ROTOR-21906 format. One record per residue: residue number from 1; residue in one letter; y, z, x of N, C-alpha, C, O in turn. Coordinates in steps of 0.001 Angstrom, whole numbers, m for minus. Layout:
rec pos:NUM&code:a&ny:Y&nz:Z&nx:X&cay:Y&caz:Z&cax:X&cy:Y&cz:Z&cx:X&oy:Y&oz:Z&ox:X
...
***
This chain:
rec pos:1&code:m&ny:124998&nz:69751&nx:99534&cay:124049&caz:68624&cax:100878&cy:124629&cz:68674&cx:102313&oy:124025&oz:68814&ox:103377
rec pos:2&code:m&ny:126123&nz:68506&nx:102042&cay:126885&caz:68660&cax:103867&cy:126663&cz:70144&cx:104180&oy:126302&oz:70495&ox:105303
rec pos:3&code:k&ny:126853&nz:70916&nx:103299&cay:126750&caz:72659&cax:103986&cy:125341&cz:72510&cx:104745&oy:125233&oz:72593&ox:105968
rec pos:4&code:n&ny:124349&nz:72296&nx:103919&cay:122870&caz:72541&cax:104674&cy:122613&cz:71339&cx:105830&oy:122045&oz:71660&ox:106874
rec pos:5&code:f&ny:122918&nz:70356&nx:105678&cay:123443&caz:69463&cax:107081&cy:124025&cz:70238&cx:107884&oy:123318&oz:70503&ox:108856
rec pos:6&code:g&ny:125039&nz:70722&nx:107885&cay:125880&caz:71549&cax:108926&cy:125180&cz:72497&cx:109485&oy:125322&oz:72569&ox:110706
rec pos:7&code:i&ny:124413&nz:73313&nx:108961&cay:123903&caz:74551&cax:109128&cy:122912&cz:74140&cx:109862&oy:122757&oz:74870&ox:110840
rec pos:8&code:l&ny:121899&nz:72948&nx:109775&cay:120895&caz:72356&cax:110111&cy:121256&cz:72103&cx:111723&oy:120679&oz:72565&ox:112707
rec pos:9&code:i&ny:122235&nz:71348&nx:111664&cay:122812&caz:71057&cax:112977&cy:123356&cz:71953&cx:113963&oy:123349&oz:71728&ox:115173
rec pos:10&code:a&ny:123886&nz:73101&nx:113336&cay:124188&caz:74312&cax:114263&cy:122988&cz:75001&cx:114601&oy:122870&oz:75379&ox:115766
rec pos:11&code:y&ny:121988&nz:75252&nx:113706&cay:120700&caz:75341&cax:114144&cy:120064&cz:74987&cx:115602&oy:119557&oz:75615&ox:116532
rec pos:12&code:v&ny:120333&nz:73804&nx:115324&cay:119449&caz:72909&cax:116168&cy:120438&cz:72782&cx:117698&oy:119991&oz:72358&ox:118764
rec pos:13&code:i&ny:121691&nz:73210&nx:117493&cay:122547&caz:73150&cax:118617&cy:122125&cz:74653&cx:119410&oy:121787&oz:74851&ox:120577
rec pos:14&code:c&ny:122265&nz:75431&nx:118470&cay:121987&caz:76818&cax:118961&cy:120575&cz:76829&cx:119811&oy:120492&oz:77579&ox:120783
rec pos:15&code:f&ny:119611&nz:76103&nx:119485&cay:118281&caz:75983&cax:119884&cy:118224&cz:75387&cx:121240&oy:117588&oz:75802&ox:122209
rec pos:16&code:i&ny:119124&nz:74166&nx:121136&cay:118777&caz:73384&cax:122310&cy:119575&cz:74140&cx:123573&oy:119260&oz:73974&ox:124751
rec pos:17&code:v&ny:120665&nz:75001&nx:123111&cay:121561&caz:75820&cax:124268&cy:120872&cz:77174&cx:124399&oy:121121&oz:77672&ox:125497
rec pos:18&code:g&ny:120115&nz:77899&nx:123663&cay:119121&caz:78938&cax:123966&cy:118191&cz:78141&cx:124766&oy:118127&oz:78686&ox:125868
rec pos:19&code:v&ny:117400&nz:77050&nx:124728&cay:116246&caz:76707&cax:125617&cy:116948&cz:76523&cx:127128&oy:116530&oz:77194&ox:128072
rec pos:20&code:f&ny:117949&nz:75649&nx:127275&cay:118592&caz:75510&cax:128496&cy:119033&cz:76847&cx:128992&oy:118933&oz:76949&ox:130215
rec pos:21&code:f&ny:119479&nz:77863&nx:128395&cay:119801&caz:79455&cax:129038&cy:118629&cz:79881&cx:129324&oy:118558&oz:80417&ox:130430
rec pos:22&code:a&ny:117429&nz:79825&nx:128566&cay:116420&caz:80306&cax:129233&cy:116075&cz:79828&cx:130198&oy:115937&oz:80635&ox:131117
rec pos:23&code:d&ny:115775&nz:78419&nx:130512&cay:115317&caz:77942&cax:131487&cy:115912&cz:78357&cx:133012&oy:115390&oz:78663&ox:134084
rec pos:24&code:s&ny:117326&nz:78194&nx:132504&cay:118221&caz:78510&cax:133425&cy:117947&cz:79793&cx:134484&oy:117927&oz:79998&ox:135697
rec pos:25&code:i&ny:117738&nz:80566&nx:133138&cay:117614&caz:82235&cax:133599&cy:116159&cz:82359&cx:134340&oy:116033&oz:82933&ox:135422
rec pos:26&code:l&ny:115226&nz:81836&nx:133727&cay:114024&caz:82058&cax:134067&cy:113942&cz:81101&cx:135370&oy:113083&oz:81545&ox:136132
rec pos:27&code:a&ny:114477&nz:80084&nx:135805&cay:114418&caz:79465&cax:137174&cy:114555&cz:80269&cx:138333&oy:113922&oz:80190&ox:139386
rec pos:28&code:l&ny:115670&nz:81235&nx:137936&cay:116208&caz:82315&cax:139039&cy:115442&cz:83045&cx:139390&oy:115477&oz:83257&ox:140602
rec pos:29&code:a&ny:114334&nz:83834&nx:138552&cay:113624&caz:84759&cax:138877&cy:111986&cz:84118&cx:139478&oy:111716&oz:82919&ox:139406
rec pos:30&code:t&ny:111107&nz:85065&nx:140003&cay:109565&caz:84860&cax:140443&cy:109062&cz:85042&cx:139459&oy:109684&oz:85238&ox:138415
rec pos:31&code:y&ny:107732&nz:85018&nx:139566&cay:106833&caz:85541&cax:138514&cy:106753&cz:86538&cx:137717&oy:106799&oz:86478&ox:136488
rec pos:32&code:p&ny:106591&nz:87786&nx:138581&cay:106575&caz:88950&cax:137702&cy:107609&cz:89211&cx:137094&oy:107459&oz:89967&ox:136134
rec pos:33&code:y&ny:108784&nz:88800&nx:137337&cay:110355&caz:89212&cax:136667&cy:110669&cz:88278&cx:135623&oy:111354&oz:88633&ox:134663
rec pos:34&code:d&ny:110078&nz:86737&nx:135773&cay:110540&caz:85856&cax:134771&cy:109655&cz:86576&cx:133490&oy:110179&oz:86484&ox:132380
rec pos:35&code:v&ny:108578&nz:87158&nx:133570&cay:107670&caz:87350&cax:132474&cy:108191&cz:88654&cx:131696&oy:107713&oz:88913&ox:130591
rec pos:36&code:l&ny:109180&nz:89483&nx:132279&cay:109775&caz:90848&cax:131976&cy:111145&cz:90285&cx:131404&oy:111522&oz:90711&ox:130312
rec pos:37&code:i&ny:111980&nz:89262&nx:132150&cay:112933&caz:88888&cax:131112&cy:112803&cz:88285&cx:130054&oy:113570&oz:88392&ox:129097
rec pos:38&code:w&ny:111821&nz:87589&nx:130106&cay:111351&caz:86737&cax:128995&cy:110651&cz:87676&cx:127556&oy:110619&oz:87175&ox:126432
rec pos:39&code:c&ny:110237&nz:88793&nx:127796&cay:109895&caz:89886&cax:127000&cy:111138&cz:90700&cx:126963&oy:111004&oz:91496&ox:126033
rec pos:40&code:g&ny:112303&nz:90868&nx:127556&cay:113313&caz:91282&cax:127406&cy:114430&cz:90415&cx:126294&oy:115139&oz:90840&ox:125382
rec pos:41&code:m&ny:114274&nz:89431&nx:126685&cay:115040&caz:88301&cax:125701&cy:114245&cz:88358&cx:124293&oy:115002&oz:88335&ox:123322
rec pos:42&code:i&ny:113007&nz:88421&nx:124027&cay:112389&caz:88271&cax:122792&cy:112615&cz:89699&cx:121849&oy:112492&oz:89620&ox:120627
rec pos:43&code:c&ny:112943&nz:90965&nx:122487&cay:112941&caz:92160&cax:122043&cy:114514&cz:91993&cx:121876&oy:114880&oz:92500&ox:120816
rec pos:44&code:g&ny:115413&nz:91506&nx:122515&cay:116764&caz:91798&cax:122126&cy:116968&cz:90618&cx:121012&oy:117938&oz:90731&ox:120262
rec pos:45&code:f&ny:116265&nz:89705&nx:120897&cay:116572&caz:88702&cax:119703&cy:115509&cz:89506&cx:118410&oy:115940&oz:89454&ox:117258
rec pos:46&code:l&ny:114507&nz:90035&nx:118596&cay:114131&caz:91027&cax:117483&cy:115192&cz:92011&cx:117075&oy:115652&oz:91901&ox:115939
rec pos:47&code:y&ny:115516&nz:92708&nx:117659&cay:116723&caz:93797&cax:117838&cy:117884&cz:93224&cx:117147&oy:118334&oz:93852&ox:116189
rec pos:48&code:l&ny:118528&nz:91924&nx:117561&cay:119748&caz:91445&cax:116983&cy:119378&cz:90977&cx:115124&oy:120145&oz:90831&ox:114172
rec pos:49&code:y&ny:118107&nz:90874&nx:115220&cay:117414&caz:90230&cax:113843&cy:117180&cz:91430&cx:112891&oy:117124&oz:91243&ox:111676
rec pos:50&code:r&ny:117041&nz:92683&nx:113448&cay:116477&caz:93891&cax:112624&cy:117022&cz:94045&cx:111404&oy:116336&oz:94772&ox:110685
rec pos:51&code:n&ny:118159&nz:93564&nx:110825&cay:118437&caz:93852&cax:109714&cy:118270&cz:93156&cx:108444&oy:118461&oz:93616&ox:107318
rec pos:52&code:h&ny:117791&nz:91681&nx:108859&cay:117494&caz:90663&cax:108053&cy:116563&cz:90768&cx:106765&oy:115356&oz:90912&ox:106955
rec pos:53&code:r&ny:116925&nz:90720&nx:105808&cay:116018&caz:90932&cax:105029&cy:114529&cz:90385&cx:104976&oy:113679&oz:91040&ox:104373
rec pos:54&code:e&ny:114240&nz:89319&nx:105533&cay:113021&caz:88451&cax:105967&cy:112604&cz:88535&cx:107523&oy:111764&oz:87753&ox:107968
rec pos:55&code:g&ny:113119&nz:89354&nx:108205&cay:112886&caz:89510&cax:109651&cy:111864&cz:90102&cx:109884&oy:111191&oz:90606&ox:108985
rec pos:56&code:f&ny:111523&nz:90162&nx:111239&cay:110106&caz:90722&cax:111618&cy:110227&cz:92084&cx:111623&oy:109147&oz:92638&ox:111415
rec pos:57&code:v&ny:111142&nz:92816&nx:111785&cay:111166&caz:94336&cax:111739&cy:110940&cz:94542&cx:110118&oy:110012&oz:95344&ox:110011
rec pos:58&code:q&ny:111326&nz:94215&nx:109038&cay:110992&caz:94483&cax:107847&cy:109731&cz:93995&cx:107541&oy:109085&oz:94666&ox:106736
rec pos:59&code:l&ny:109153&nz:92846&nx:108053&cay:107799&caz:92341&cax:107683&cy:106831&cz:93662&cx:108493&oy:105888&oz:94132&ox:107856
rec pos:60&code:f&ny:107071&nz:94080&nx:109591&cay:106383&caz:95251&cax:110235&cy:106228&cz:96573&cx:108935&oy:105197&oz:97047&ox:108459
rec pos:61&code:k&ny:107515&nz:96865&nx:108660&cay:107936&caz:98123&cax:107875&cy:107134&cz:97860&cx:106693&oy:106308&oz:98722&ox:106390
rec pos:62&code:d&ny:107222&nz:96931&nx:106051&cay:106030&caz:96397&cax:104525&cy:104678&cz:96351&cx:105199&oy:103796&oz:96955&ox:104589
rec pos:63&code:v&ny:104380&nz:95849&nx:106162&cay:102905&caz:96447&cax:106488&cy:102433&cz:97764&cx:106765&oy:101325&oz:98258&ox:106554
rec pos:64&code:h&ny:103551&nz:98287&nx:107316&cay:102911&caz:99877&cax:107394&cy:102890&cz:100455&cx:106212&oy:101886&oz:101005&ox:105760
rec pos:65&code:q&ny:104317&nz:100354&nx:105445&cay:104096&caz:101039&cax:104104&cy:102982&cz:100876&cx:103324&oy:102485&oz:101831&ox:102728
rec pos:66&code:s&ny:102465&nz:99580&nx:103253&cay:101155&caz:98930&cax:102462&cy:99988&cz:99683&cx:102959&oy:99116&oz:100007&ox:102153
rec pos:67&code:n&ny:99887&nz:99982&nx:104154&cay:98873&caz:100706&cax:104644&cy:98971&cz:102242&cx:104410&oy:98020&oz:102728&ox:103800
rec pos:68&code:l&ny:99833&nz:102970&nx:104744&cay:100300&caz:104134&cax:103925&cy:99671&cz:104288&cx:102440&oy:98913&oz:105156&ox:102008
rec pos:69&code:d&ny:100259&nz:103114&nx:101780&cay:99822&caz:103726&cax:100167&cy:98412&cz:103123&cx:99879&oy:97967&oz:103354&ox:98754
rec pos:70&code:d&ny:97435&nz:102181&nx:100965&cay:95995&caz:102104&cax:100818&cy:95585&cz:103283&cx:101153&oy:94589&oz:103691&ox:100554
rec pos:71&code:i&ny:96257&nz:104234&nx:102264&cay:95497&caz:105279&cax:102488&cy:95370&cz:106305&cx:101263&oy:94418&oz:106904&ox:100765
rec pos:72&code:k&ny:96532&nz:106255&nx:101037&cay:97056&caz:107219&cax:99761&cy:95899&cz:106898&cx:98508&oy:95299&oz:107881&ox:98074
rec pos:73&code:a&ny:95646&nz:105832&nx:98047&cay:94661&caz:105402&cax:97386&cy:93094&cz:105767&cx:97612&oy:92252&oz:106121&ox:96788
rec pos:74&code:q&ny:92991&nz:105555&nx:99044&cay:91641&caz:105691&cax:99571&cy:91082&cz:107213&cx:99281&oy:89987&oz:107657&ox:98936
rec pos:75&code:e&ny:92419&nz:107823&nx:99599&cay:92421&caz:109392&cax:99504&cy:92099&cz:110196&cx:98187&oy:91565&oz:111304&ox:98127
rec pos:76&code:k&ny:92511&nz:109452&nx:97202&cay:92428&caz:109761&cax:95657&cy:91265&cz:109143&cx:94964&oy:90895&oz:109652&ox:93906
rec pos:77&code:e&ny:90629&nz:108071&nx:95457&cay:89353&caz:107762&cax:95144&cy:88292&cz:108868&cx:95895&oy:87390&oz:109365&ox:95220
rec pos:78&code:k&ny:88447&nz:109200&nx:97245&cay:87346&caz:109768&cax:97941&cy:87425&cz:111475&cx:96599&oy:86537&oz:111946&ox:95888
rec pos:79&code:e&ny:88764&nz:111870&nx:96782&cay:88507&caz:113090&cax:95517&cy:87815&cz:112759&cx:94281&oy:86758&oz:113238&ox:93870
rec pos:80&code:k&ny:88475&nz:111969&nx:93801&cay:87440&caz:111643&cax:92385&cy:86234&cz:111346&cx:92625&oy:85639&oz:111565&ox:91570
rec pos:81&code:e&ny:85381&nz:110906&nx:93530&cay:84025&caz:110913&cax:93748&cy:83472&cz:112424&cx:94405&oy:82268&oz:112671&ox:94336
rec pos:82&code:e&ny:84419&nz:113417&nx:95042&cay:83896&caz:114489&cax:95081&cy:83881&cz:115276&cx:93908&oy:83137&oz:116252&ox:93807
rec pos:83&code:v&ny:84847&nz:114825&nx:92792&cay:84623&caz:115664&cax:91784&cy:83771&cz:115388&cx:90895&oy:83339&oz:116328&ox:90227
rec pos:84&code:n&ny:83222&nz:113851&nx:90598&cay:82273&caz:113664&cax:90086&cy:80745&cz:113972&cx:90449&oy:79908&oz:113933&ox:89548
rec pos:85&code:t&ny:80350&nz:114302&nx:91864&cay:79313&caz:114623&cax:92195&cy:79214&cz:116032&cx:92309&oy:78153&oz:116550&ox:92659
***
């Protein structure tokens, strides 16, 4: 129980520090550059989280593989229909 509470507190502290860091960085930049910095930060976080089992990159890989599997199944069905007709 205490271990989970400690992890929760650590996540909350990291989130608060991250918000202040992002706010201070974005306050230094003008409009077009702050959007680019924000996009770069998001891409950086996704890159650092890429090997996590339940991360966004793995989610995108799973969706892509599912789409490829669906395409193969549709091609097989199409071949069966052509053979039957």
